[in-house]
ROZAKE-134637 format. One line per 3 residues: number of its first residue (from 0); their letters; for each residue z, y, x of N, C-alpha, C. Coordinates in steps of 0.001 Angstrom, whole numbers. Example, Ala and Ser with C-alpha at 12.3 -4.5 7.8 and 13.67 -1.06 7.14 Angstrom:
<sites>
0	as	7800 -5690 13190 7800 -4500 12300 7800 -3300 13200; 7080 -2250 12850 7140 -1060 13670 7870 30 12900
</sites>
This chain:
<sites>
0	xxx	25 -1150 840 21 35 -72 -138 1181 933; -633 2210 503 -694 3582 1135 534 4277 704; 1002 5150 1538 2460 5792 1312 2154 7159 688
3	xxx	800 7670 593 670 9078 -64 906 8939 -1620; 1933 9773 -2175 2241 9711 -3542 1223 10465 -4259; 1108 9958 -5775 138 10645 -6457 652 12090 -6748
6	xxx	-275 12907 -7317 69 14303 -7486 -344 14642 -8981; 294 15635 -9593 51 15992 -10891 -1046 16960 -10963; -1667 17416 -9849 -2766 18273 -9661 -3994 17470 -10042
9	xxx	-4813 17834 -11038 -6067 17073 -11234 -7111 17196 -10161; -7698 16150 -9805 -8658 16008 -8750 -9818 16814 -9091; -10417 17593 -8146 -11618 18274 -8647 -12988 17417 -8334
12	xxx	-13845 17961 -8957 -15285 17257 -8851 -15743 17395 -7329; -15427 18392 -6552 -15744 18523 -5232 -15047 17415 -4453; -13807 17220 -4837 -13149 16166 -4027 -13683 14755 -4410
15	xxx	-14080 14554 -5642 -14714 13313 -6024 -16044 13108 -5257; -16847 14179 -5184 -18217 14050 -4615 -17900 13694 -3160; -16869 14407 -2447 -16611 14192 -958 -16110 12668 -814
18	xxx	-15320 12168 -1744 -14869 10843 -1638 -16072 9870 -1574; -16888 10198 -2631 -18214 9213 -2888 -19036 9302 -1625; -19052 10456 -1112 -19903 10438 220 -19455 9688 1218
21	xxx	-18077 9712 1483 -17373 8834 2487 -17550 7373 2128; -17385 7046 863 -17475 5735 520 -18817 5141 885; -19887 6008 550 -21135 5378 712 -21428 5034 2222
24	xxx	-20816 5761 3153 -21103 5353 4506 -20399 3936 4913; -19626 3387 4050 -18814 2256 4216 -19217 1062 3316; -20012 1551 2488 -20304 290 1404 -21087 -781 1837
27	xxx	-22244 -483 2684 -22849 -1802 3128 -21958 -2690 3959; -21167 -2111 4899 -20154 -3039 5582 -19331 -3868 4664; -18794 -3402 3660 -17914 -3921 2837 -18651 -5044 1940
30	xxx	-19943 -4621 1620 -20775 -5618 768 -21042 -6746 1685; -21275 -6575 2914 -21759 -7837 3686 -20443 -8768 4041; -19327 -8008 4274 -18111 -8824 4374 -17424 -9455 3143
33	xxx	-17695 -8807 2113 -16996 -9116 827 -15659 -8885 798; -15179 -8016 1615 -13811 -7422 1643 -13657 -6103 976; -12546 -6053 230 -12170 -4809 -502 -12200 -3660 506
36	xxx	-12541 -2387 122 -12614 -1278 912 -11313 -579 967; -10229 -1081 1456 -8862 -675 1370 -8793 743 1961; -9632 1278 2710 -9566 2562 3206 -10016 3448 2172
39	xxx	-10928 3031 1263 -11284 3772 131 -10314 3903 -818; -9471 2952 -1143 -8304 3089 -1965 -7276 3935 -1361; -7139 3850 -79 -6219 4925 461 -6373 6134 242
42	xxx	-7816 6346 426 -8218 7882 188 -8113 8200 -1473; -8288 7248 -2275 -7998 7461 -3667 -6475 8018 -3864; -5714 7233 -3278 -4191 7427 -3320 -3856 8833 -2824
45	xxx	-4518 9232 -1581 -4219 10437 -1123 -4714 11532 -1916; -5716 11348 -2728 -6196 12380 -3735 -5574 12273 -4989; -4397 11436 -5014 -3671 11428 -6227 -4343 10555 -7470
48	xxx	-5363 9962 -7254 -6010 9228 -8508 -5103 8136 -9135; -4231 7619 -8340 -3425 6575 -9290 -2659 7138 -10431; -2520 8409 -10483 -1866 9092 -11511 -2783 9673 -12559
51	xxx	-3960 9522 -12428 -4929 10181 -13355 -4654 9978 -14778; -4355 8808 -15305 -4134 8617 -16717 -2705 8358 -17082; -1914 8694 -16067 -404 8648 -16368 -58 9985 -17108
54	xxx	753 10000 -18216 1107 11152 -18939 1822 12119 -17946; 1531 13375 -18412 2129 14520 -17660 3732 14560 -17820; 4178 14011 -18839 5615 13965 -18983 6288 13024 -18079
57	xxx	5454 11922 -17669 5891 11035 -16703 5492 11325 -15275; 4948 12484 -15092 4681 12930 -13761 3175 12756 -13342; 2263 12279 -14223 986 12159 -13930 90 13209 -14362
60	xxx	-1212 12990 -14293 -2201 14177 -14587 -2576 14132 -16096; -2224 13188 -16857 -2430 13158 -18264 -3987 13158 -18587; -4670 12574 -17692 -6211 12513 -18061 -6508 11418 -19093
63	xxx	-7423 11633 -19887 -7979 10818 -20870 -9429 10161 -20574; -9979 9726 -21568 -11288 8889 -21427 -12259 9764 -20691; -12381 11048 -21163 -13394 11881 -20510 -13271 11944 -18991
66	xxx	-11937 12065 -18467 -11679 12129 -17144 -11991 10858 -16402; -11657 9668 -16962 -11970 8341 -16533 -13350 8181 -16319; -14200 8601 -17175 -15639 8400 -17168 -16139 9242 -16099
69	xxx	-15749 10385 -15957 -16175 11315 -14976 -15955 10772 -13514; -14631 10385 -13272 -14143 9898 -12021 -14805 8671 -11780; -14887 7585 -12585 -15440 6477 -12241 -17048 6606 -11994
72	xxx	-17618 7468 -12764 -19124 7577 -12417 -19528 8224 -11185; -18686 9170 -10797 -18903 9967 -9491 -18513 8960 -8337; -17364 8251 -8519 -17156 7442 -7239 -18116 6177 -7117
75	xxx	-18559 5763 -8256 -19579 4795 -8295 -20857 5092 -7377; -21161 6209 -7490 -22318 6561 -6681 -22137 6388 -5273; -20836 6382 -4712 -20493 6067 -3376 -20333 4586 -3237
78	xxx	-19344 3952 -3866 -19249 2530 -3833 -18653 2126 -5168; -19470 1329 -6020 -19088 958 -7303 -17872 64 -7344; -17738 -650 -6256 -16649 -1614 -6133 -15326 -1045 -6123
81	xxx	-15138 -20 -5243 -13827 841 -5345 -13705 1366 -6779; -14947 2002 -7265 -14907 2544 -8576 -14388 1608 -9600; -14722 375 -9638 -14206 -593 -10500 -12953 -979 -10285
84	xxx	-12300 -1069 -9353 -10805 -1250 -9126 -9991 -153 -9630; -10456 1113 -9322 -9680 2238 -9869 -9933 2382 -11456; -11007 2058 -11906 -11312 2035 -13427 -10286 1202 -13996
87	xxx	-10142 -90 -13479 -9229 -886 -14250 -7947 -471 -14241; -7482 199 -13156 -6007 713 -12990 -5987 1847 -13994; -7047 2715 -14055 -6964 3865 -15102 -6656 3288 -16552
90	xxx	-7454 2417 -16914 -7466 1822 -18334 -6111 1087 -18535; -5577 525 -17807 -4356 -116 -17897 -3183 884 -18074; -3283 1995 -17295 -2123 3154 -17532 -2516 3781 -18863
93	xxx	-3850 3881 -19251 -3904 4506 -20651 -3342 3537 -21735; -3577 2334 -21576 -2934 1337 -22538 -1375 1488 -22362; -797 1387 -21259 724 1679 -21244 1220 2755 -21928
96	xxx	427 3926 -21644 936 5262 -22359 801 5070 -23737; -114 4249 -24370 -78 4144 -25906 585 3052 -26493; 1082 2072 -25717 1714 842 -26212 3259 1043 -26178
99	xxx	3843 1198 -27384 5326 1310 -27477 5941 97 -27531; 5393 -1115 -27297 6049 -2422 -27374 6549 -2727 -25947; 6094 -1943 -24918 6705 -2162 -23583 8098 -1832 -23438
102	xxx	9049 -2662 -22825 10364 -2118 -22565 10291 -1025 -21742; 11128 25 -21965 11075 1162 -21074 11285 893 -19486; 12165 26 -19283 12455 -212 -17966 11198 -678 -17252
105	xxx	10430 -1541 -17985 9223 -2143 -17230 8139 -974 -17243; 7931 -336 -18113 7047 962 -18150 7255 1853 -17003; 8621 2150 -16902 9015 3126 -15877 8619 2526 -14462
108	xxx	8943 1291 -14207 8787 579 -12923 7204 777 -12506; 6409 423 -13593 5025 499 -13085 4586 1960 -12841; 4973 2802 -13634 4646 4149 -13588 5106 4722 -12199
111	xxx	6343 4634 -12062 7001 5115 -10807 6368 4572 -9396; 6031 3307 -9456 5345 2681 -8134 4010 3207 -7957; 3385 3517 -9082 1917 4093 -9162 1950 5440 -8426
114	xxx	2961 6363 -8934 3104 7738 -8576 3694 7798 -7084; 4599 6832 -6786 5254 6956 -5552 4417 6310 -4477; 3886 5010 -4675 3271 4170 -3729 1699 4122 -3960
117	xxx	1256 4657 -5017 -221 4284 -5327 -238 2827 -5719; 574 2186 -6356 605 754 -6707 -461 633 -7766; -1352 -164 -7568 -2426 -599 -8583 -2250 -1698 -9543
120	xxx	-2858 -1688 -10643 -2570 -2650 -11603 -3839 -3103 -12317; -3878 -4202 -12804 -5038 -4675 -13507 -4753 -5708 -14429; -5467 -5928 -15564 -5236 -7024 -16479 -5913 -8200 -15896
123	xxx	-5168 -9377 -15925 -5794 -10651 -15584 -5916 -11588 -16823; -7151 -11853 -17200 -7314 -12392 -18465 -8275 -13551 -18442; -9231 -13655 -17569 -10285 -14657 -17710 -9757 -15978 -17060
126	xxx	-10198 -17048 -17701 -9730 -18354 -17199 -11076 -19384 -17055; -11008 -20418 -16087 -12057 -21305 -16066 -12631 -21888 -17284; -11621 -22378 -18135 -11997 -23173 -19323 -12290 -22033 -20486
129	xxx	-11386 -21138 -20493 -11487 -20184 -21772 -12650 -19221 -21640; -13003 -18845 -20426 -14050 -17800 -20079 -13342 -16456 -20466; -13994 -15670 -21005 -13568 -14239 -21281 -12885 -14357 -22840
132	xxx	-11550 -13691 -22767 -10847 -13628 -24184 -11607 -12976 -25226; -12568 -12054 -24763 -13356 -11295 -25758 -14192 -12265 -26732; -14421 -13570 -26265 -15264 -14477 -27073 -14339 -15382 -27823
135	xxx	-12923 -15121 -27840 -11976 -15917 -28662 -11341 -17084 -27893; -10350 -17680 -28455 -9711 -18739 -27898 -8494 -18415 -27260; -7521 -19469 -27021 -6182 -19171 -26537 -6212 -19658 -25014
138	xxx	-5439 -18774 -24211 -5417 -19158 -22746 -4639 -20455 -22502; -5044 -20948 -21312 -4235 -22145 -20803 -2965 -21682 -20043; -3069 -20463 -19663 -1988 -19882 -18674 -781 -19587 -19769
141	xxx	444 -20141 -19472 1427 -20134 -20515 2752 -19729 -19853; 3677 -19338 -20761 5039 -19149 -20274 5903 -19984 -21147; 6867 -20540 -20352 7878 -21477 -20899 9114 -21122 -20665
144	xxx	10132 -21514 -21355 11608 -21356 -21020 12257 -22756 -20730; 12849 -22501 -19596 13506 -23833 -19033 14818 -23427 -18400; 15808 -23923 -19072 17235 -23689 -18587 17550 -22076 -18581
147	xxx	17043 -21402 -19635 17363 -20010 -19619 16285 -19133 -18639; 15457 -19842 -18018 14502 -19105 -17084 13088 -19088 -17877; 12385 -17965 -17618 11052 -17788 -18144 10100 -18190 -16891
150	xxx	9257 -19092 -17193 8411 -19532 -16069 6867 -19407 -16520; 6059 -18724 -15595 4629 -18739 -15775 3998 -19810 -15011; 2947 -20276 -15613 1954 -21342 -14830 618 -21209 -15409
153	xxx	-338 -21237 -14591 -1771 -20991 -14726 -2487 -20438 -13768; -3842 -20085 -14255 -4647 -19396 -13244 -5410 -18336 -13876; -6063 -17433 -13134 -6880 -16407 -13767 -7953 -16163 -12720
156	xxx	-9229 -16285 -13226 -10445 -15954 -12346 -11029 -14542 -12621; -11769 -14206 -11635 -12511 -12879 -11709 -11493 -11694 -11755; -10408 -11814 -10893 -9451 -10761 -11088 -9818 -9714 -10114
159	xxx	-10361 -8675 -10631 -10786 -7480 -9819 -9548 -6800 -9061; -9902 -6672 -7821 -9004 -5964 -6920 -7920 -6867 -6373; -7795 -8050 -6709 -6865 -9152 -6397 -5838 -8678 -5208
162	xxx	-6312 -8754 -3984 -5403 -8569 -2901 -4828 -7198 -2753; -5614 -6210 -3381 -5065 -4895 -3335 -4120 -4403 -4481; -3882 -5434 -5406 -2953 -5099 -6654 -1537 -5330 -6361
165	xxx	-712 -4577 -7001 752 -4846 -6973 1068 -5526 -8420; 474 -5079 -9380 854 -5579 -10638 -361 -6090 -11397; -11 -7160 -12235 -960 -7712 -13163 -492 -7920 -14617
168	xxx	-1286 -7348 -15599 -808 -7698 -16967 -1603 -9144 -17200; -770 -10119 -17342 -1493 -11465 -17279 -1417 -11983 -18891; -2599 -12419 -19290 -2835 -12932 -20776 -2442 -14346 -20802
171	xxx	-1419 -14589 -21735 -762 -15747 -21778 -539 -16169 -23153; -160 -17651 -23357 325 -18054 -24698 1820 -18788 -24416; 2576 -18545 -25405 3889 -19179 -25465 3818 -20639 -25831
174	xxx	5007 -21378 -25311 5054 -22750 -25813 6008 -22920 -27157; 5829 -21654 -28062 6712 -21861 -29162 5971 -22639 -30249; 6798 -23078 -31356 6176 -23877 -32443 4906 -23046 -33115
177	xxx	5199 -21689 -33242 4042 -20904 -33568 3837 -20085 -32373; 2713 -20490 -31561 2358 -19710 -30317 2000 -18348 -30540; 2604 -17528 -29585 2143 -16129 -29571 1288 -15979 -28190
180	xxx	465 -14966 -28301 -292 -14552 -27034 -362 -13126 -26778; -639 -12881 -25510 -304 -11424 -25232 -184 -11370 -23698; 560 -10205 -23389 685 -9694 -22020 2104 -9974 -21376
183	xxx	2125 -10424 -20240 3347 -10400 -19430 2924 -9648 -18095; 3928 -8748 -17684 3689 -8024 -16536 4280 -8834 -15280; 3519 -9071 -14361 3828 -9811 -13093 3720 -8986 -11928
186	xxx	4704 -9032 -11192 4707 -8459 -9841 4003 -9461 -8881; 2778 -9140 -8555 1814 -10149 -7829 2302 -10297 -6280; 3457 -9945 -5861 3958 -10023 -4597 5094 -11194 -4834
189	xxx	5370 -11674 -5986 6416 -12551 -6324 6317 -14040 -5771; 7286 -14804 -5576 7126 -16084 -5159 6374 -17036 -6097; 5505 -17891 -5694 4767 -18905 -6511 3398 -18407 -7050
192	xxx	3027 -17230 -6399 1705 -16696 -6574 704 -16930 -5453; -385 -17419 -5595 -1258 -17444 -4367 -2699 -17033 -4969; -3466 -16619 -4035 -4811 -16287 -4224 -5856 -17179 -3566
195	xxx	-6691 -17620 -4425 -7870 -18558 -3911 -9065 -17418 -3790; -9695 -17592 -2673 -10755 -16642 -2468 -12132 -17294 -2850; -12127 -17078 -4222 -13298 -17680 -4932 -14600 -16787 -5355
198	xxx	-14409 -15412 -4916 -15403 -14463 -5349 -16549 -14383 -4295; -17687 -15120 -4783 -18937 -15159 -3922 -20144 -14918 -4440; -20207 -13515 -5109 -21334 -13247 -5909 -22377 -12588 -5326
201	xxx	-23428 -12420 -6030 -24626 -11739 -5609 -24386 -10150 -5440; -23684 -9782 -6392 -23442 -8251 -6429 -22022 -7921 -6574; -21780 -6710 -6440 -20101 -6150 -6567 -19296 -7098 -5751
204	xxx	-19722 -7332 -4534 -19102 -8343 -3638 -17864 -7862 -3210; -17557 -6465 -3010 -16308 -6016 -2517 -15301 -5763 -3472; -15363 -6211 -4600 -14319 -6043 -5636 -13105 -6984 -5488
207	xxx	-13274 -8022 -4635 -12139 -8994 -4401 -11686 -9672 -5677; -12745 -10046 -6437 -12375 -10673 -7775 -11998 -12115 -7646; -11111 -12290 -6986 -10620 -13716 -6650 -9862 -14428 -7734
210	xxx	-9354 -15599 -7517 -8540 -16332 -8381 -7114 -16333 -8181; -6178 -15848 -9140 -4823 -15833 -9055 -4432 -17335 -9543; -3434 -17854 -8836 -2822 -19056 -9293 -1306 -19099 -9313
213	xxx	-839 -19196 -10547 667 -18909 -10798 1394 -20420 -10940; 2352 -20580 -10092 2932 -22025 -10155 4404 -21698 -10128; 5030 -21876 -11372 6380 -21702 -11628 6902 -20457 -11085
216	xxx	6290 -19413 -11643 6664 -18086 -11279 7756 -17579 -12220; 8967 -17163 -11764 9974 -16795 -12688 9869 -15396 -13029; 9961 -15077 -14342 9717 -13751 -14795 11025 -13195 -15450
219	xxx	11404 -12062 -15402 12429 -11456 -16008 12208 -11197 -17461; 13305 -11081 -18382 12987 -10972 -19830 12035 -9693 -20147; 12363 -8700 -19297 11648 -7342 -19469 10134 -7510 -19235
222	xxx	9802 -8610 -18577 8189 -8912 -18199 7444 -9240 -19462; 8127 -9601 -20535 7331 -9904 -21716 7026 -8691 -22564; 5959 -8225 -22076 5603 -6687 -22594 4932 -6612 -23956
225	xxx	4228 -7559 -24169 3479 -7507 -25498 3049 -8878 -26002; 3783 -9604 -26728 3351 -10928 -27318 3239 -10831 -28839; 2252 -11336 -29380 1986 -11281 -30730 1388 -12694 -31198
228	xxx	1485 -13080 -32631 676 -14130 -33074 -789 -13600 -33087; -1700 -14497 -32854 -3139 -14117 -32554 -3705 -13284 -33631; -3393 -13449 -35013 -4005 -12551 -35936 -3516 -11054 -35897
231	xxx	-2340 -10850 -35253 -1964 -9569 -35078 -2581 -8727 -33971; -3444 -9230 -33171 -4094 -8542 -32228 -5321 -7778 -32814; -5496 -6546 -32403 -6607 -5710 -32949 -8060 -6409 -32565
234	xxx	-8958 -6215 -33379 -10417 -6727 -33108 -11204 -5922 -32277; -12251 -5374 -32654 -13348 -4778 -31803 -13073 -3342 -31606; -12013 -2807 -32174 -11817 -1293 -32086 -10561 -1137 -31202
237	xxx	-10271 130 -31056 -9169 415 -30180 -9390 1177 -28959; -8562 1992 -28454 -8698 2720 -27239 -9196 2018 -25987; -8576 739 -25879 -9036 68 -24584 -10447 -472 -24693
240	xxx	-10862 -955 -25892 -12125 -1526 -26116 -13201 -327 -25875; -12865 769 -26318 -13788 1892 -26192 -13798 2368 -24734; -12661 2526 -24233 -12474 2944 -22805 -13199 2086 -21826
243	xxx	-12892 664 -21900 -13524 -211 -21144 -15091 -177 -21124; -15663 -110 -22461 -17065 -48 -22489 -17717 1122 -21802; -17161 2234 -22141 -17657 3543 -21621 -17481 3654 -20048
246	xxx	-16225 3077 -19442 -16017 3208 -18186 -17062 2411 -17387; -17322 1189 -17917 -18364 254 -17269 -19767 856 -17407; -20099 1353 -18511 -21369 2114 -18518 -21564 3275 -17695
249	xxx	-20327 3990 -17454 -20313 5001 -16344 -20517 4567 -14981; -19862 3415 -14696 -19928 2852 -13378 -21380 2455 -13011; -22097 1776 -13862 -23440 1207 -13594 -24427 2399 -13594
252	xxx	-24169 3378 -14474 -25060 4526 -14377 -25050 5236 -13064; -23775 5239 -12435 -23518 5741 -11159 -24322 4985 -10079; -24369 3606 -10252 -25166 2956 -9297 -26715 3301 -9361
255	xxx	-27178 3498 -10601 -28594 3754 -10686 -28917 5276 -10160; -28010 6056 -10357 -28080 7466 -9706 -28118 7431 -8182; -27368 6671 -7732 -27253 6513 -6147 -28616 5922 -5605
258	xxx	-29134 4909 -6465 -30370 4367 -6155 -31588 5439 -6196; -31441 6222 -7304 -32479 7156 -7554 -32382 8173 -6443; -31284 8800 -5793 -31129 9699 -4960 -31697 9137 -3535
261	xxx	-31356 7726 -3268 -32082 7296 -2150 -33522 7142 -2140; -34051 6916 -3266 -35364 6693 -3549 -36095 7936 -3205; -35623 9140 -3711 -36103 10494 -3485 -36202 10709 -1988
264	xxx	-35077 10492 -1249 -34960 10796 99 -36140 9955 931; -36193 8635 487 -37240 7780 1139 -38626 8203 899; -38977 8585 -241 -40343 9212 -667 -40623 10428 198
267	xxx	-39572 11124 410 -39801 12433 1284 -40025 12092 2820; -39194 10903 2998 -39354 10723 4590 -40531 9728 4964; -41059 9094 4035 -42131 7968 4381 -43388 8804 4378
270	xxx	-44095 8730 5583 -45393 9342 5882 -46274 8211 6390; -46967 7489 5530 -47934 6569 5939 -49111 7133 6658; -49582 6515 7689 -50652 7035 8724 -51742 7336 7864
273	xxx	-52216 6374 7007 -53422 6675 6266 -53464 7866 5326; -52166 8224 4845 -51980 9246 3968 -51706 10666 4635; -51081 10468 5664 -50891 11684 6460 -49926 12684 5853
276	xxx	-49150 12323 4916 -48240 13230 4256 -47199 12305 3418; -46034 12901 3066 -45007 12054 2219 -45607 11478 1092; -45005 10337 838 -45219 9607 -502 -44755 10582 -1527
279	xxx	-43941 11398 -1423 -43299 12228 -2451 -44557 13192 -2986; -45694 13430 -2287 -46617 14215 -2657 -47568 13521 -3669; -47460 12223 -3871 -48521 11470 -4704 -47995 11616 -6150
282	xxx	-49099 11822 -6936 -48743 11936 -8449 -48147 10707 -9049; -48461 9502 -8606 -47934 8314 -9332 -46375 8090 -8966; -45882 8756 -7807 -44524 8876 -7704 -43725 9828 -8464
285	xxx	-44610 10841 -8797 -43993 11967 -9586 -43671 11394 -11090; -44760 10578 -11493 -44527 9959 -12729 -43407 8890 -12795; -43242 8194 -11592 -42198 7299 -11440 -40854 7998 -11604
288	xxx	-40545 9004 -10801 -39385 9898 -10809 -39203 10213 -12272; -40228 10855 -12853 -40148 11104 -14284 -39589 10003 -15368; -40050 8917 -15013 -39576 7689 -15894 -38063 7369 -15602
291	xxx	-37728 7369 -14119 -36295 7156 -13975 -35528 8202 -14498; -35764 9545 -14301 -34954 10461 -14894 -34801 10623 -16393; -35958 10136 -17013 -35950 10013 -18450 -34750 9105 -18896
294	xxx	-34794 7861 -18184 -33682 6904 -18489 -32262 7402 -18324; -32226 8207 -17062 -30874 8552 -16751 -30391 9806 -17670; -31313 10646 -18029 -31079 11612 -19041 -30682 11121 -20402
297	xxx	-31296 9972 -20891 -30876 9212 -22045 -29443 8854 -21840; -29091 8254 -20737 -27732 7830 -20487 -26709 8882 -20633; -27090 10099 -20019 -26272 11251 -20053 -25972 11622 -21558
300	xxx	-27079 11605 -22450 -26816 12041 -23736 -26154 11065 -24618; -26225 9752 -24298 -25586 8667 -24938 -23982 8827 -24668; -23702 9195 -23483 -22241 9346 -22976 -21813 10581 -23610
303	xxx	-22452 11681 -23611 -21923 12760 -24304 -21553 12757 -25780; -22469 11996 -26547 -22204 11807 -27794 -20996 10903 -28105; -20763 9799 -27137 -19738 8960 -27264 -18543 9492 -27063
306	xxx	-18400 10312 -25985 -17102 10993 -25590 -16758 12020 -26712; -17536 12716 -27232 -17385 13785 -28268 -16863 13100 -29480; -17524 11920 -29925 -16977 11178 -31036 -15569 10526 -30785
309	xxx	-15424 10005 -29535 -14200 9409 -29239 -12990 10383 -29223; -13531 11677 -28710 -12448 12796 -28934 -12043 13053 -30398; -13002 12813 -31319 -12562 13215 -32708 -11989 11993 -33284
312	xxx	-11977 10750 -32772 -11438 9665 -33144 -12244 8933 -34253; -13520 9212 -34408 -14465 8393 -35193 -15407 7608 -34451; -15069 6971 -33426 -16081 6173 -32627 -15666 4582 -32667
315	xxx	-16299 3817 -33463 -15901 2430 -33487 -16278 1747 -32342; -15559 725 -32077 -15753 -149 -30833 -17054 -699 -30681; -17631 -1162 -31864 -19041 -1685 -31945 -20066 -718 -31276
318	xxx	-19934 629 -31634 -20822 1563 -31091 -20637 1825 -29650; -19327 1665 -29215 -18990 1884 -27734 -19790 655 -27020; -19614 -499 -27426 -20184 -1609 -26906 -21696 -1596 -26808
321	xxx	-22343 -1044 -27969 -23661 -737 -27833 -24085 317 -26836; -23318 1333 -26735 -23619 2426 -25737 -23527 1753 -24357; -22633 846 -23998 -22572 168 -22659 -23896 -677 -22493
324	xxx	-24293 -1243 -23671 -25450 -2161 -23377 -26719 -1316 -23229; -26983 -202 -23954 -28124 559 -23771 -28020 1314 -22371; -26925 1887 -22090 -26891 2618 -20820 -27018 1685 -19602
327	xxx	-26479 413 -19690 -26517 -401 -18423 -27954 -929 -18428; -28657 -1281 -19517 -29992 -1700 -19355 -30876 -661 -18888; -30687 696 -19227 -31397 1862 -18655 -31107 1916 -17103
330	xxx	-29915 1629 -16806 -29639 1720 -15382 -30287 804 -14505; -30485 -578 -15184 -31090 -1616 -14405 -32630 -1376 -14473; -33134 -735 -15485 -34636 -494 -15476 -34883 595 -14522
333	xxx	-34014 1524 -14375 -34291 2635 -13458 -34367 2147 -12040; -33534 1142 -11740 -33536 654 -10295 -34658 -226 -10168; -34985 -1012 -11170 -36128 -2009 -11053 -37418 -1174 -10768
336	xxx	-37587 -39 -11381 -38889 869 -11181 -38899 1152 -9840; -37778 1656 -9109 -37939 1978 -7698 -38260 776 -6925; -37659 -404 -7259 -37957 -1592 -6559 -39426 -1936 -6605
339	xxx	-39965 -2035 -7632 -41453 -2263 -7913 -42328 -1394 -7269; -41938 -61 -7019 -42844 910 -6642 -42979 978 -5074; -41986 610 -4377 -42166 694 -2943 -42174 -608 -2109
342	xxx	-42052 -1723 -2887 -42330 -2944 -2157 -41236 -3477 -1196; -41675 -3897 -109 -40746 -4597 862 -39564 -3711 1244; -39735 -2457 1620 -38417 -1605 1959 -37375 -1771 855
345	xxx	-37759 -1941 -338 -36739 -1972 -1455 -35850 -3095 -1436; -36311 -4288 -838 -35413 -5401 -664 -35026 -5658 634; -35088 -4728 1569 -34538 -5001 2760 -32981 -4464 2877
348	xxx	-32295 -5552 3437 -30907 -5125 3547 -30465 -3838 4606; -31729 -3399 5235 -31495 -2247 6063 -31508 -939 5219; -31763 -1105 3769 -31945 36 2971 -31009 -139 1863
351	xxx	-30303 842 1394 -29186 670 236 -29777 343 -1112; -31064 417 -1288 -31533 209 -2633 -31418 -1283 -2931; -31612 -2243 -1899 -31383 -3610 -2139 -30028 -3890 -2603
354	xxx	-28935 -3211 -2061 -27678 -3446 -2641 -27297 -2751 -3930; -28011 -1581 -4233 -27797 -1105 -5638 -28451 -2008 -6604; -29589 -2670 -6325 -30310 -3632 -7216 -29276 -4767 -7523
357	xxx	-28648 -5489 -6466 -27794 -6468 -6747 -26650 -6027 -7576; -26029 -4854 -7269 -24867 -4491 -7899 -25128 -3962 -9325; -26222 -3379 -9635 -26605 -2970 -11059 -26866 -4169 -11951
360	xxx	-27436 -5223 -11479 -27663 -6320 -12223 -26232 -7031 -12825; -25370 -6736 -12055 -23925 -7190 -12552 -23518 -6662 -13884; -24181 -5565 -14285 -23780 -4961 -15631 -24021 -5950 -16753
363	xxx	-25046 -6813 -16572 -25300 -7785 -17620 -24210 -8811 -17937; -23448 -9055 -16898 -22407 -10193 -17025 -20999 -9455 -17222; -21011 -8159 -17123 -19798 -7472 -17276 -19411 -7133 -18714
366	xxx	-18315 -7802 -19257 -18009 -7566 -20708 -17979 -5820 -20996; -18339 -5624 -22189 -18871 -6486 -23209 -20422 -6866 -22978; -20648 -8126 -22883 -22058 -8618 -22650 -23031 -8236 -23838
369	xxx	-24262 -8247 -23483 -25240 -7680 -24306 -25342 -8631 -25731; -25279 -9787 -25723 -25443 -10599 -26845 -24067 -10393 -27812; -22967 -10034 -27325 -21767 -9929 -28041 -22018 -8535 -28742
372	xxx	-22401 -7513 -27889 -22620 -6122 -28510 -23618 -6198 -29511; -24709 -6694 -29371 -25840 -6682 -30358 -25431 -7448 -31614; -24694 -8576 -31448 -24284 -9363 -32643 -23485 -8546 -33512
375	xxx	-22328 -8106 -32877 -21430 -7306 -33705 -21973 -6150 -34265; -22791 -5467 -33696 -23621 -4250 -34395 -24413 -4693 -35387; -25089 -5840 -35349 -25886 -6490 -36399 -25090 -6771 -37486
378	xxx	-23901 -7353 -37325 -23081 -7718 -38400 -22639 -6633 -39247; -22320 -5328 -38536 -21889 -4298 -39250 -22949 -3721 -40085; -24177 -3736 -39485 -25400 -3233 -40247 -25794 -3957 -41460
381	xxx	-25505 -5254 -41469 -25696 -6160 -42526 -24643 -6497 -43570; -23379 -5877 -43179 -22377 -6012 -44103 -22673 -5098 -45278; -22512 -5534 -46649 -22720 -4524 -47707 -21604 -3489 -47795
384	xx	-22134 -2392 -48235 -21254 -1193 -48434 -20210 -1602 -49627; -19085 -1044 -49468 -18104 -1241 -50419 -18223 -413 -51374
</sites>
């Protein structure tokens, strides 16, 4: 953990842009090694970002969804893996601020370590057999009571930030006659926890999304932060659903913007001998950049509408998920256009466009996935009006 405390002073866009520029210089190295860019996270701590969505009354910056989207989108231009780790932290603290089921002692512990030490948190939900909870089903990870002790056993895959996290909100089921499901807060430095280095993906390689294994991890009573019978859990609406969809959309839009900016620099720098002038002077590349910018302009418009409606409290989760789907497909298409236009240099590891392409494709497997978003929107459209 870094030692720099978070600050209640909101981070400026200039600072975010400077962070992104430095992150970009390290992104290729971490992509190749598959290691989390801990120096990026330390710089986020030094800038006070762990306190972004912690309430002002608790010493944080009191940022909401609009601030999360702005920060994540800008950091993603430099390194989307760092941006994703921070995005998950921001969303968890937004949830903590709104969830009054959490014991106060537990809430204060998580908040104070974030502000004092820059301690990061993420939700650990996905399992090998269950897949993502967004598709339904009960987790295999469970808590049991044994001789007065609460014990946690199970495993969670795709745990973004793994080795950099201090806290995890772990999705579990109880062993009660009528099982409850929900979150327990786990200190990820506690005995009985190990990490299997299982993240070997094509893109977003430096998120460290490894597997947590919990073997007879003893939890205090206050760790049982939010357990409910399954039907009491909200469906496809709610701040977390909307926040997650829009943060993910902003992240992959940032990847596409980084790809676009590199393409512009390449077209100016590339002077084929037969042409005798930069590729940027050719009309076909003017049209290409127009196509790319039209896609990214559409994304900006979608996000503006989404944030305005979210501010007004009339933005359903189904539409937020559709916004993620459309924006990320636009981002993928924008990068694909650049790839197709310049040939071999686009797929060389010597150029960042190759990495941007691998990263942006991960949008399709990042919840909410396209088929889920489309089916939910279709059901709404076909439901008879009351």
